[in-house]
N, C-alpha and C positions, 0 to 999 in steps of 0.2 A: 227250570232249575237254576239257570245262571242269574235269573232276576232275582230269585229268593236268595241266592248266595250274595248278590250285591247288596240286597236290602238288609241281610243280617250282618255283613261287613260294615254297612253304614251304621246300623244300630249299635254295633260293637264300638266303632270309632266314636260316636256320640256319647255313648256311656263313659268310654275311656276318658274323653275330654272333660266330661262332667265330673268324674271321680277327681281327676287331676286338679281342676280348678276349685272343687269343694275342699281339697286338701292343701291348697296353696298356703293357708295360714298355719299349717303344722310347723312347729319350731323343732328343727333338728339341731339344736344350738342350746346354750344356756336360755332358760325361760326369758322371753324378751321383757315383759313389763311386770307381770304378777306371778309370783311363785306359787306352785301348786302344792307345796308343803313349806311349813315354817322353818325348815332347816337348810333349804336350798337358797342359792344366790342367783339373781337375775342380771341380765345385761344392764338393766336400769340401775341397779345397786352397784354394779362394777364400775359403770361409767360415772355415776354421780359421785362415788367415793374418790375415784382417781382425779376428777375435776376439782373436788374441794381441797384435796391434799396438794395438787400442783398449784392451784390458785393461791393457797395460803403461803406455799413456799416462795412464790414470786413476790407476793406483798412483803413477805418477811425480808427477802433480799433487797428490794427496793427501800424499805425502811432502814436497814442497815447502812446502805450506801448513801442514803441521805441523812444519816445521824439521828433517826427518829426511833422512838421506842416501839417495840412489837412484842405484846404480852401473851399472844394466843400460843397454846400448846398444840403443836401439829401432830394429831394422833387420830385414831380411828373414830373417835367421838365428835368429829367436826360436823357442824350443821351449817346450812346456808346462811342463817342469820349470823351465827358466830363468825363465819369467815367475811361475810359482808361488813360487820361492825369493825373487825381487826383490820381490814383493808382500807377503812376509811381514814384518810390522813388529815381530816380537818380538825382544827382545834376548836372549833365552835361546837360546844356540847349541846346547844339547843337544836341543832340540826336534826331533822328526822331522815334517817338512812332507810330508804325503803328497799326491800330485797325482792321486790316482785320481778324486775328485770332479770336479775340473776337466776331466780327460780324458773322463769319462762325460757331462759337460754339453755338452761341444764335439760329442761323438758324437751326442747327442740332437738337436743343431742340424743337423748335416749329414744325419742319417737322416731327419728332418722335411723337409729340403730336397729330398732324393732322392724322397721319397714323393710329391712334386708330380707327377713324371713318371709314377707309377704310378696314383694316384687321378685326376689331372686331365690325363692324357697328351694327350687329344683336345680340351682346352679352349683355345681361341685366346688367351684373355685371361691365362690363367696363363702364357703364354709370349710374349706381345706379337706373335703371329703375326696375320697378315692385316690389319695396321693397326689392331688393337683397342687403340689407346693409351689411350682413356678407361677401358675395362673393366679394362685391366691396372693402371692408376694407382689406380682404385677398390679393386681387391684389395689393393694395397699399403697404402694409407691407411687402409682399414678394418682390416686386419690389425695395423698399427702402433697403432691406437687399441685394439685388443683386447690387444695386449701390455702397453700402458701401464696398462690397467685390471686385468689380472692381477697385474702387479707392485704395483700399489697395495693389492691385497688380499694381498700376500706370496705369491701363488700363482705361484711361479717356474717350477715344472714345466710348467704349461700355457702360461705366457708364452714359455718357451724353445721349446716345440714349435710355436707360432703364428709365433714369429720366425723359425724355420728355413724355413717355407714362404714367408713374405713375402720372405726373401732369395733364394729360388729365382726368383721372378717378377722381382724387381729385376735380379738378374744376368743373366737371359735377355735383357733389353731391349738389352743391349750386344752380344750375339752375334746376335740376330735382327733388329735394326734397322739402318739405315745411319748412326747416330750417330758411329761411329768414322769411316766413309767420308767423312763431311762435314767431318773435320778437326778435331772437337772434342777438346780436351785435358783437360776436367773433366767429371764426371758431370752429368747432367740433373737439377738440383735440384727441378724441378717434380714429379717422380715421387713425392717424399715430401712434398710440400706440397699438400694439396687446394684451398687457397685461391688457388693460382697457376693461371693459364691455360695450357694446352697449346697452344703456338704452332708456326705454320709446318708444319701436317700437310698432307701430300699429299692433296688432295680425292679423292673416289671415282672421278672421271672423269679424273684426271690419270695418264698413263702414267708409269711409273717405271723400267722396265727394258727392255733389248733382249736379243736372243739372245747366249748365251755363244759364244765362238769355239771349237768343238770342246769340250775339257774344261777350257779356260782361261775363267774367269768373273770375272777381276780387273777388267775394265772394263764390266761388263754393266749398271751403273746409268746411266741416261740423264745426259749432261753438263747438260742444263736443271735436273735435280733438284739435282745437286751444287751448281750455281752459285746456285740460288735457295735453298739451304739447307733443301730440302723434306724432312720426315721421313717415312720409310716402312719397311715390314717386310715379310718374305716370306709368302706365303700357303702353307698346308700342308693335305694331305688324303690319307689312306690309300687311299681307294677312288676318288674322283672326281678328274678332272683339271680340273673347272671352277674358274675364277677369273676376276675381272674383267679385261677387255681391257687389255693393257699393263702389268699388274701384275708385281712380282717375285715369285718363289717361294722358299720356304725353302731347297729343294735336297735332294739325297741320294736314294738308290735307293728309299726307302720313300715319297717325296713324289711323288704322281701329278700334281700340278699343274705340277712342274717339266718334265715332258715335253710340256707344251702351251706354245706361243709366248707370250710370250718364254721360251725354255727355259733350264734352269739354275737357280741359286740364289745367295743372299747370305748364308747363315748362316756363322758363325766358330766353330762349336762344337768343332772339332778342327782340327789343322794340316792335315789332308787333306780339310777341308770345302770348299765352293764358294768362300768367302772366307778360306780357311785360312792365307793369308799375314798375315792381321790378327788371328788367334786370339789371339796373345799381348797385342796392343794391347786387344783387347775384354776379355781376362780381367783385365788390370791396371785397366781402367776400371771393371769390375764389382767389383773388390777396392775401389777408392776409393769407389765408391758404397755399397758395404756399410759402409765406415768412416764415411761421412755419415751413413747410417741408424742406426748404433750411437750416433753422437754425439748425434743428436736424441733417442734414447731415453734416453741418459745424462743430458742435461740435464733431461729430463722427469721422470725418476724419481729423480735424485740419484746421486752417485758410489757410495755404499755399496750401495744397492739394485742399482745396475747390476752392481756386482761379484758380488752374490749371483745375479743373473739369469744371469751367465755362469758361475756354478757355482764361484767362487773361494772354496773353503773347505777348510781342513785337517781339520775334525772332523766327527764323525757327528752324527745327530740323537739326541735323548733322547726316546724315544717310549714312553709307558705307556698300556695299555688296562686299566682296573680296574673290578671288580666292587664295586659300592657297596651291596650288600644287607646286611641286619642282621648277619650273622656275619662280615663282613669288617673290622671295626674294627682288629684287629691288623695285618692286611695293609696296609690303607690307611696306618696310622701308620708301617709300615716303608717303604712306597713314598715317603711324604713324607720320611722321614729320609734315605734313599739319594739322592733327587733333590736334596734341599737340600744334602747333602754334596758332590755333584757340582758343583752350580752354584757353591757358595762356594769350593771348591778349584780350580776351573778358570777362574773369571771373569777376564777379561783376559789369558788365556794362549792359546796356539796350540791347546789341547784344549778350549776353550769350546765346547759344543754349538752347532752352526750353526743349529739350529731346535729348538723345543720342542712336543711334541704331546701332548695329553691327551684321552682318550676315555672317559668313564665309561659303564657300562652296568648294568642290573638287568633287572627285568620289571615292567612291560610296556614299558619305554623304553630307549633307548640314545642316547649323544650328549648334548649336541652336540660335535662335533669343535672342540677349541680348539688353535690352532696360532699360535705367535708366536716372533719372533726375540729378544724381549725376556725376560730371564730373570725379572725382578721381576713381570711379568704372569703368567708360568708359576707362579711361586711362590704368587702370591695364588690362582690357579686351583686348584692341588693342595691348598692349605691349607683351601679352602672344601668339599673333600670330606668327606662324612660317611656312616657306614654306617647304613642304615635300610630298611625295607620288604622287598620281595622275594616275597612271596606264596608261590606253589608253588616247588618246588626248582629246576628248570631256569632258566637266565637267558640273555639274548640276547648271548652272548659273541661269537658269529661276526659278528654285525650290527655291534658295536663294532670288531671287528678288521677288517672290511671297510672302515670309514671310514678307520682308520689306514693301512691298506695303500695306499689311493688317494691319501693325502694326503702320506705321507712320501716323502722323496726315495728314488730307486731305490737298492737295496742298502742299506738302513737295517736296523737290528736293533730289533725291536719286542717289548716285554716285556708279557706278558698275566698278570694276577693274578686267581684265581679259585679258590673251593673247591666250585664246583657244575658240574653237566653243562650242555651246551649245548642251550638249548631250540629254537634255530635250527640243529641239526646238518644239516638239508637244504642249508644254504649250504656244506657241506664242499667240494664240487666248484667252487663259485665262488671260495672263499678258495684253494684250490689253484691254480686259474687265475691269480688275482692274484699269488699267491707267484711262480709261474713267470715271470710278465711282468715283475714289478717286481724280482725276484731278492732281495727283502727276507727276512731271517732273522727267525722268530718263536720266541721262547723263552717257554715257559709256567711260571709259577710256581704250582704246584698245591699247595694246603695240605690236610693232613689227609685224604689219599686213603685210603678205607676206614676212617676213624676211627670207633671204637665209639660206639654210642648217640647218633649224630648224624643228623638227618633229611636234612641237605644232603650227606652224604658221598658223595664220587665213587667209584662201583665201577670195576672194571677196564675194562669195556667203554666205560664214559663217558671214562675217562682215555686210552683207546686212541685216540679221536678226536684229542685234543690231541697225543699222541705222533706219530701219523701226519703231522699238519700240521707239526710241529716237524722231523720227519725230511725232509719234502718241501723245507723251507725251508733246512735246514742248522743250525736252532736246536736247542734242548734241551728236553726235558719234565722239569723239576726237581720231584720230589715230596718235600715236606717238611712237618714239623709246624709249626704256627704258631709254637711256642716256638722253632723253630730257623731261622725264615725269615731272620733277620738273618744268619746264617752263609752262606745261599745267595745273597743279594743281592751278594755280592762279584763275581759274574758281571756284573752291571749295571755296576759301577764298572770292571771289566776292559774292557767293551766300550766305555766312553766314552774309552778312550785313543785317541790319533791313530795313524794309520799301522797299524792293526791288520790283520793278515793270517791267513788260514788255511793251515796248512802240511799238515795231514792231517786227515781225518775219515771215520768209517765207522760204520754202524749194522748190527747183527747182530740179525735177527728172523726166524726163530727163532734164539736164542742158541746158540753152541757154543764150546768152547775154540779159540782161534786165535792166531796170531802175525802181527803187523804191522809193517812197516818204514817209517820216514819220515826224510827228509834235513833237517838243520839246516844253516844256513849262517852265515858270519861277519857278515852284515848285520843278523841278528836280534838283539833284546834282549827282555826280560821275556817269556820263553816260559812258557806255562802249558799243562798237559795236564788235560783234563776227561773224566771216565769216569762215565757213569750206568749203573746196574744194580741188581740185587737185592742183598740183604744178604750173600749168600754169595759174591758176586764177589771175586775176588782177581786181582792183577796183578804184573808185574815188568817194570821198564823197565831197559834196558841201553844204555850208550854205545858208540860206535865202538871204543873201547879195552877194553871188557869190563867197566867198572864198573857196578854195578846197584844198584837199590833197590826194595824190595817193598812191597806195599800195606800191609803190617803195621808199616812204619816211618813214624811221623809226622814225623820229622825225620832224614833220612838224608844221605848223601853227596852226593846229586844235587838235592835240594830239600826244601820243606816241604810236608806232605800235610794237608789239611783234609776233614772229612767233614760233609755236611749232607743228611739224608734219603738219597736215592739218588745224590747227587752226591759224587764224589771230586775234589777239585782239588789238583793238585800244581804247585806254583810252582818252576821249576828256578831253581838258583842262577845268578849272573851268570857271564859268561865260559864258557859250556858249550862242549864240544868239538863242532866242526863235523864233519859227515859222516853216516853212515847209522846211525840209532838203532833200536832194536828194543823192542817192548812185547808181552809175552805176557799175554793175558787168559784167565782161567779161570772160565767160567760157562756153564750151560746155559739160562739165562734171558736174555731180550732185553737188549741193552746197547749203548752207544755209546761212541766214542772221539773226541775232537777236540783237536788241538794248534794253538794259535795264538801269535802274538808280534807284535812290532812291527818293521816294516821298510818302507823306502821302495819296495822292489821288490815290485810286486803286478801284478795283471792283471784286466780284466774282458772279457766276450765279449758278443756279440749273435748271434742267429740271423740269417742272411741266406739269401736264395734267389735263384738266377740268373733273369733274365727275357731272353727272346729279343727281337730287334728290330734296328733300324738300328745302335743303339749297346748291344749286349748288356752288361749290368751286373748287379750285385747289389743287392737291395733288402731292408729290414729284413722279417723274417718274424714274424708273430704266430702264437700257438698252437704246438702241438707239431710236431716233424718226423715225417715219414711213415716207418713201418716198412718196412725193406727198400730204401728209396731213398737217394740221396746227400744228405748234410747239409753245409752250409758255416756256418763261424763267422767272424766278423771279430773277432779277438783283438787287444786293445791292451794293450801292456806299459807300466806306469806306474813312475816312479821312476829312470828310467835312459835315456840317449840311446844307449847302447851294448850293447843285448841282441842277442845273436846269434840267428838263427832258432831259435825254441824247439821242443822236442818237445812236442807237444799230444796227449793221450790222453783217451778216455772210459772211465771205470771203473765197473763195476756189481758191487758186492761180493756180491750174492746168487748170482752165477755160480760162482766170479767170472769176469767177462769184461772184457777190455780191447780197445779199438778204437783203432788208431793213425791219426792224421790226417796229411796232407800239407800242409806249411806253405809259404807263399809270401809273401815281403816286399812290402808295398806302399809302402814308404818310411816313414821316421820310426819310430814306435812300433807301426804297424799290420801285422798278418799276417793273410792270408786262409788258413784251415784247412779242408781238405775231407776228409770221411769218407765211404767208398764202402760201400753196402749196409748201411745201419744195422739192426743186430738189434734185435728187441724187448727192452725192458728199462727200467730206471731208472738213469741214468748221472749221473755228475758229472764235470766237467772238470778234468784235472790238467795243470799246465804243468811241465816241466823244462827249465831253460835256463842260459844262461851270460851273466853280465854282465861285458862287457869294457871298461867305461868307463875309460879311461886317467887321467882327471882325479882320480879319488877313491881309486884304489888301485893298488898294484904288480902284483898277481896278479888274474885273473878270478875271480868268485864263481860257483860252481855252486849253483843254488837250485831248490827244489820249492815250488810253491803249488797250492792247490786251491779251486775255486769252491765255494760253499755250496749253491747251489740245484740240485736234481736236474733233469735233462733226461729227459722221458718220451716214448716214441714212440707213434703212433697210426696206424691204418689209414683213419681218417676225415679228409678234407680239409675244412676250412671256411674259406671266404673271404668276408670282409666289407669292402666299401670304399666308404665314404660319400663324397658329393660335396664336402662341407665339414666341417672340424673345429671349426667354431663354430656356436653356437646362440643365437638372440635370445630374450630373456625374452618369454613369451607366444606362442612359435612352436613348430612341430613339425617334426621332421626325419625323413626316412625312410632307412633303412639296408638296402639289399638284400643279401642274402647267399646263397652257394651251397654246397651240401653234396654230397660225392661220396665214393664207396667207392674205395679204392686197393689196388693189388697191386704189390709191389716199388717203391713210391713213384711209381706212375703210376696215373692214373685208370682204373678198370676199367669201361669203356663199356658192358659187357653186365650190370653189376650191378644189382641191384633191392633194395628194401628200405624200411622205415620207421624214421625216426629221431626220437626226442623232442628237443625244442627248449626251451631255457629262457633268458630274457633277463632279467637284473637290472641294477639301477643302484644307486650308492652314495648317491644324493640322494632316493631315493623319488619320483622324477618319474613321471608318468603314462606308462605304455609298453604297446604291444600287440605281440604275436608269435604265430605259430602255435604250437600245442603240439606239432605234429609236422610233418615233412615226409616225402614219399614219393618215392623214385626209381622211376619207371615204366620199363617194358621198352623204350620208344622214346625215351628222354630222354638217350641217351649217357652213362648212369652219373651223371647230376646231378639235383638237385632244388634249386629255388630258393624262397626265402622273403623276407619283408621285416619289419623291426622298426621300429615308430615310437617316438619319443621326444619328449615334450612338456615344455617348460620353462615353469613358471608365470609369471605377470606379476611376482611378487615375487622371481624368481631374481635374484641380485645379479651385477651386471656385474663380470667379473673373476675370479669363481668358475668352477668346472669340474664336470664329471660324467663318471664312468667307467662304461661300459656293457659288460657281459660277456655274450657270446652263447655258450652251451654246446650242444653237440650230442652225443647218446649213442646207441649202437646198441640195438636191440630186446633183446638179450641182457644189457645193462647191464654189459658187460665191457670196453667201450672208449668213450672220450670225447675230444673235442677242443674247442677254443674259440677265439674271437677276442675280445681286449680292445681297447676303443676309448675315447679319451678326447676330450671336447668341451670347449671354452672357451666360457663364457657371456659374450657381448659384445652389449650394448645398442647399438642404432644411434646414431651420434654426428652430431648435426646442427650442432654448434658446430665449424666446420672453419677458423674465422679466428682468427689469433693475436692476443694482447693488443696494444693501441695504446699507444704511449709518446709523450708530449709534454713537451718540455723546458719547465721553468718558469724556472729561472735557473742561471747558472754564475757563480761569484765570479771576480774577476780581481785578487786581491791578492798573487799569488805573487812571490817575489824570485828574482832570476836565481841559477842555480847558481853556486858551491858553497854558497850560503846558503840553498838551497831548504828544508832541514830546519827553518828558523826560521819558515816560513809554512805556512798552511793554506789550502785552497781547497774550496769546497762546490759540490755539483751536487744540483738538485732537479728531479724529473720527476712528472708526473701519469701513472698507468698505468690503463687500463680495458680491460674485455673486451667493451664494447658492451651495449647494452640487452638484447640476446637471447643474450648470452654466458652461460657457465657460472660465470664470476667468477674472480678471481685466487686461486691457490692458494699460491703461493709466488714471492718475489723474493729473488734471492741474488747475490752478487758473484762474477762469473765471472772477472774480472781486475781487479786493484786491491788496494791495501794499506790501504785505509781502514776506516771505521766506517759501517755502513748502518742507518738507522732508518726504520720505515714507520709510517704512520697512515692510517686509511680515513675517508671521508667520502662524502656523497651530494651529487652534482653538480646543477646547475640543472634538468637534464632527467630528474632521478631516477636517473640511472646511478650505480653504485657506483665510486668512484675510490680508488685506493691511492696515496698520495703517497710517494714514495721520496726520501729525504734522505741524501746521502752526503758525508762529510767525510774528507779525506786530506791527507798532507803534499804540498807542492809538488813534492817529489822524484818522486812518483807523480802525473803529470799527466793521466792517462787512466783511465776506468773503464768496464768492461762489465758491466752487470746482466743477469742471466738472469731472464726473467719466464716463469712456467708458469701457465696456467689450469687449471681443475678436470678437464678431459679431456685434459691433456698437451700442448695446443698450446704452441709454444715460441717466443720471441723474444729478441733481444738488444738492450738499450738501451745506447747509447754516449754518454759525456760526457767533455769534456776541457777544459782551461783555454784561454780565448779572450777576446775582448772582450766586454763586459758587454751584456745585452739588456734593453731597458726593459719593465718589467711593472707591472701595477697589482694591489696585493693586494686580495683579496676574502675575506670570512669565509663558509665554507659551514656551513649548519645541520647538526645531527645528526652531527657528527663524532666518531669514536672513534679511540682510540689503541692500536695493536698493539705488542708487543715483539717484536724479532727478535734472535737471538743472532749476533753478529759478532765475530770476533776472539776467541772463547771467553768473551765477556762478554755479558750480557742487558742491553740498553739500552731504556729506556722514556722517551719524550719526547712533548710536544704541539707540534704544528706548525701554521702558518698554511697553508692551501691557497691557492696563488697561481694565478690565471687570467691567463695571459700574454697580452700584446696580440699578440706574435709568438710562434707555436708552430712546433717544429721536430721532425718526426718523425725519430728517429736509429736506424732499424732496419737490421741487417746482413742 
């Protein structure tokens, strides 16, 4: 009997685990991405609206401060395109201002936001359930500190991902608590201020709810709770109905606690929720709270860094991975030449690179990664590169490329210069996983492939590794002599153009003669055709009206043709004919064709997968889609507010195979595209659509675009879901993962087998993982494992680490992966904002209209306390005067910053922003009024600092005044 009992208990536990994990995707919050009804607001909608509003406000304030016009009305009708255009401060009306990066950055925020429901769906604190107010506030404030640390390191990708998760928890507070029911009309500021006390919380023994009346829960919160202004939230549990006596529940069919008295719930997640009548009020409050959070971060990091965090950039990254061994002198010189040419020609324009990345490599070393937004720093770094050493022939090329892929913004183009094989070729699958995850293009500049009498010559097998990676990413493998390298680097200058789009791309391996068609539209300019292949390759390109040019014509009726190594580059003439073009390629060797141009109209996509639950929705999918199963993409169209539902297809040129998707508009620029029964293969995404924006043209534009990165299918499922996306220096995190075999996209519960496991990270942090996992016969087709990752004490707060978990079958014919990014965030103990004490305010102002003839002064002492991290920055938030600062040591050994402000009496008020070294923020206010009696005291060891105000650098020595009367002036 005890054996039967144990077996029953084991079955129950297994069933319980299966139920929990099958419901992890349920959303006990605002719907994450896709609303279940047209009247409800999602986390995606709340987040995007707040980002657009705050970004527009920052751009307006910058324009005002710099004396420029800003004509955009900041209201609820904002779109990504309108904000992007208004925030462009270039006077060059011919510039194309691509919004693709801004779109993608906002998508990163709302995907991270939605991921909280997937990764922490059962964590009360992440959703403010069960009156976990302190825990929820701690998650928010720790997350905000991590965001500020990431921005300080110019690590905007990690900062963005952390910010999205923080927004989720903050927004859920207004849906899950009774803050709205209490009649509050503004957000609860203490949730983002760790030094403020959470007040009026309902104690553990205080009853908060009564039974709902049937299905009506409008008045189930007890009157005493509302009258006393006590703060509560609903309890939630998937399995148990247990909750403290008299407490409110979350509500909904999945919440078992709502079936126990007091029955019902108080959530406002949707219009049909228990308190759904207050859904829109809660959503509006969540939006305003998100705006307050963004403002706090804006003040802490500064306006320009804030805009970078939001992804407001028109231009691509300039990213080089360079072999620095002895034979690479000519290559390094050319990399310097082309990078300096790009910097000098594009500085101060819309096409100035948004970030500069440099990764050197050789053997036995690679790196360090050098990333900056300062062109002069990049110039200095690349000018320091020299060719020397190298030892044996192979070099650590893929290790250097791994650093670049994890650091560069998604969808970047990375250029690799080398003339040697990869010593770390075993990283090929890791690099492929990172390419598919980041959707970045990698183009290899391979010099002297098979050059005679050279020890370092790349043979065809070595070069094929680079060709395979280029193909997977949508880049190119350009093989050229060192003497002709300068002719090939025009590709790099082409890629630095703003609003660059791929119209068509195909790779034929093995090669065969073929005919291809692609569509050009009237929005395109600077169209270029790239063809790589053997020396015997020939081609002919034909317009819709029949005009043609062959590969034997260097200057024909259609454009100018250049040749460098295996690369043919055809630059089409301006005003090319719109319509269906044809290109015929004659070659039996492998070749590639790529057509690019500049246009505002573009798209990007993310793999998503549905999750069942109370609020069925879609979540970001890591890894490859499953062969034979359904696949969903969230496609975002950029460059227009008027794109009609596009036709989205998957194309595999090796078949050739085309799979047509079914598109559904989600409003705005987003479309959900579903593909049924995905066949095996390597696919690219193509979009054909019509832009009917009436504001810019009289007739609609029919366009064709293609994504660069391949989508590969797999029969292996890999799911890894860490409990946290941050790691503290000196700590270790555990990442459990599950492996399964699938059939037609569904886990095969009778499958068995052994799979090899490989876990790598880009920072060389200590890590452990099993070498393999085995699916046993009684494990329902699944095997589990755990990877650990340890950050050293020296890990820099604000940096990040990317972990790749790869799983391969025994036959080594199938592989899948999970790519996880962790932000390194040290624990912040300084949670108090700086303290401001007024020293004096002058009172010599004349009455208006003669105010311009008089000046007034305001002085204040600013400290961060004896245990604080120190003042980092004081700046003028509001006011038209000049600010000077000086530092000194106070009588108790505290560091004091003296702020001295002078302005015309026409501007009789000033607000100073004070930020300490961990991003705590305060506002110090001064304005003209009656004088205050003070006694001047000289403080020893004073030092003077200069601050730039009004475009001028001012240096002055001040007395430090210790006031008889002090007045804190914090807002």
